[in-house]
Structures are given as C-alpha cells and as structure tokens.
N, C-alpha and C positions, 0 to 999 in steps of 0.2 A: 857689458861683458864681465865675466868673472875673473878675479885675480888669480894668480898661481896658488895662493894659499887655499882658496875655496875649492879649486879644482882638485887639489890633493886630498882635501877632506872628503869630498864626494866619492873619489876613487876608493879611499879606504873603506867607506861605508859599503860600497858595492862589493868589495872583496870580502868583507866580513859576512855579508848576506850569502854570498855564493858558498863560502866555506861552511857556514852553518847548515845550509841545505844539503851539502855533500855529506857532512857528518851525520845528519839525520837519516839519510839514505843508507849510509854504512851501518848505523846502529840497527836500522830495521832489517837489513839483510842478515846481520849477525844474530838478531833475535829469532828470525825464522830458521836459521841453520841450527841454532842450539836448542830450539824448542821452547824458548822462554815465553814467546807470545802465546803458545798453546797452553802453558801452565797458567798464565795470567787469565785466559778465558775460562779455564776450569775453575779457578778460584772465584771468579765472578759468578759463575753458574751455581756454585755451592752456597753462596750467600742467599739466604731466604729472607725475604722481607715480609714479615707477618702483615697480613692485610685483614683488617677487621671490618666486616660489613655492618654498618650501622643501620639498623632498621628504623626508618622514620617513625616518630611517635604519632599515633592517631590523635588528632585533636579531639577534645571532648565535644560531645554533641551539644549544639546550641539550642536551648529551649526557646520555643516561640514565645513572644511577649504575651502576657495575659490579655484576654479580650475584655475591654471595659464596657460596661452596660451603656446603652445609648441614653442620652438625657431625655427626659419627657418633653414632648412638644410644648412649646410655649403657647399660651392662650392669647390669641390676637383679637383685638376688638374688631367687630365687623365694620367694614368700610363700605362706602356706597358702591353698589354694583355698577359696572360700566353700562353704557347704553346697550341694550340687547340688539342683536343683529336681526333685521327684519326677516321674517320667514318668507320663503319663495312663494310666489302666487300658485294657488291650487288650480290645476287644469280642470275645465268643466267636464262633468261626466258625459261619456258618449251617449249619443241619442240611440234609442232602441231601433234595431233593424227590422225591416218588414220580413215576416216569415210567411212563405207561401203556404196556404192551407190546401192540403190535398183533397179535402171534401168539397165537391162542387156546390155552388149555391143553388137555391131552389129555382132561380130564374135562369140558370145557365142552360144553354141548349144541350139536349141529350144527343149523343152520337159518339162513335168510336173512330178515332183517327189512326190510321195505320200507315207505316212507311211503305212506299211502293216496293214490292218484292222484285228482286233482281233475278231474272231468269237467265241462267247461264246456258247458252246453247252449246251442247257437247257434240262435236263433229267426230264421228267415228273414223279412225284412220283406216285407210284401205288396207285390207289384208294382202300380204305379199302373194304373188301368183304361185300356185302350186308347181313344184318342179316337174318338168316334163319327164315322163317315164323313160328309162334307159332303153335305147334301141336294142332289139334282140340281135345277138351276135351268133352267126352260124360259121363254124370253122370249115376250112376246106376239107375235101375228102378225096381219097384215091381208091376207094373200094367199089365205086359204081361199076356195074357189070358192063355198061355200054362203053366204058373207057378202054376195056381190053388191055389192061396193063400186064405185061409179062412178069413172071417171077424173076428175082435177081439170080444171075448166073453165078454158080459156085466156082471159084477158081480151081483149076485142076491141081496145081501145085499145093494149094491149101488142103485139098482132099487127101493128097498123098501124105502130107505131113500132119494130118489130123488137126488142122487149125479150124476152130469154130468159135462163135461168139455173137454178140448183139451189137449192132451199130445203129446210132440214132443220128439221122441227118436232118438238119434244119434247112428248109427250103422256102424261098420267097416266091409265092404263087401270085401271078398277075390276074387281072379280071378276065382274061381270056382263057385261064386254066392252064397256062404253061409255066414251067419252072424257070424263073428268070435268074435266080441265084441259089446256090446250095453250098453248105459247109458242114463239116463233121462236128457234131455237138458232143457225142459220146462215142469214144473209140472202142473197138473190140479188142484191141491189143495187137492186131495184126494189120500191117499196112495193106496187104493184098485184099483182105476182106473189106477194109474201109474204102479203098478205091473202087471196088466192085459195087458196093452199096451206093457210093456217090454217083457213079455213072448210071446206075439203074434209076435212081430218083430223078436225075436230070432228064431222062428219056420218057418219063411217064407223063400222062395227062391227068388233070385234076378238075374237080368241081370247085370253082372259086368260092372263097368265103363271102359272106354277106353280113351287112349291118343294117337292120331295119328293112330287110328285103332287097337292099341295093348291093350289087356286087362290089367288093372292095379288095384291093391287093393287101396281102398280109403274109406273115411268116407262119410256117406250119412244120411240126416235128413228125418225121416219118421213121418208124422203127423197122429195121431189117434184121432178121435172124438167120444166121448161118449155122445149121445143125446137121451133123453127119447122121445119115440113116443107116 
C-alpha cells in the first residue's frame, strides 16, 4: 500500500495534467475566435520551399572489352588410333526374280482361252394394263314427246304484277324416270315464280340418265322461263 506522502504526490500530478489540458483547450478556442490560427496557416502557405529536381547523370557507355585473337592450335603428336569398330555384316544381294515371258514357247499348245461369258437374262416387266375407257354418260331428259310434260303454269298474280324471270331447278331423277327430290338452284327473284317452277318439275316425267348404257339415278338441272307475252 502507498503511504500518505505518495498519494498526495500522485494527486498533484493528476491535477497538473488536468489543468494543462484545460488551458490548451482554452487557448485553442481563443485562437479560433481571434483568427490567430488562420493567420498562422496563411503564413505557412506563403513559405515556398524551393525544390530543385536533380536530373540523374547518365553513366558513360561501357566499351566492350577487345576481342583477343585465338591462339594457334598446338601441334599434337599422332597417337595410336583406337581399335576400329567392326563394320556391320553386308546383307547378301537379293536373288533375281523370275519374270514371266509373254511370248509363248515353240512347243506350247496353240489355242485361245476365253472366260465364259455371263449372259444376263433380262426379263421384261409386264406393262400395266391400259385404263378402261370411261363409260359414256347420258344425262336425263324431259323433252321427249312421249312424256307429254305440260308447260309450267304462270301464276295469275305474277302476270298482274308483271313478274317474270328464269328459275333453275335441280332435280334428282330415279332410274324409273320420276323426280324424287327437287330444290331451287337459281331463283328468279320472285317467290311465286320459284314455287310454280318447283311444282312443275316435280310433276314431270323424265328419261333416266345412263352410264355405259345402264340407267343410273342422278341430279339434273331443269330451267323454267317465265316470260310475259
């Protein structure tokens, strides 16, 4: 433990340090307020320290050492040559090959040898059958005299109102010559004329159409003209 004398000495040292720090702060504040610090900074900036750039001296070029002539080769006394290396054995020369003589000898049999000819049998492919001719088509008809088909009746109201035009009726004719179906394909523009033509075509008899001479049911277009005379 410290005695009272040492404690008082340490206390005094601490008080002196604290007082010194406070004085430094007070001086700094006073310098800032009076502008003394700024003046000191201006004086420091005005001091110019001359700086001289020293260019490094270029060392002189070093000359290469002179080339000395080579000394003449010394004459050596001949020494005994070492034992020579035995040469490799020489391979024997190849024997001559027999070359066939294309000229036959006088005693050779006379004759001509030919390779057997290969005869390729060419089989002709059968030609496709010719297409069968198209069967002749005969359209139905409604103009035969023996049918006795009456003319289409002109509607009376259509006559009074001067309605006229052409109607095309598509009719399906059976093999018995009767109209099995009928529909308007081209209208005249008047409903009364269209319905009159449709009723007329349904009531007619027809010559059935034929394909290859055989009766066949088919569609047929029948034109009906309504013209005022």
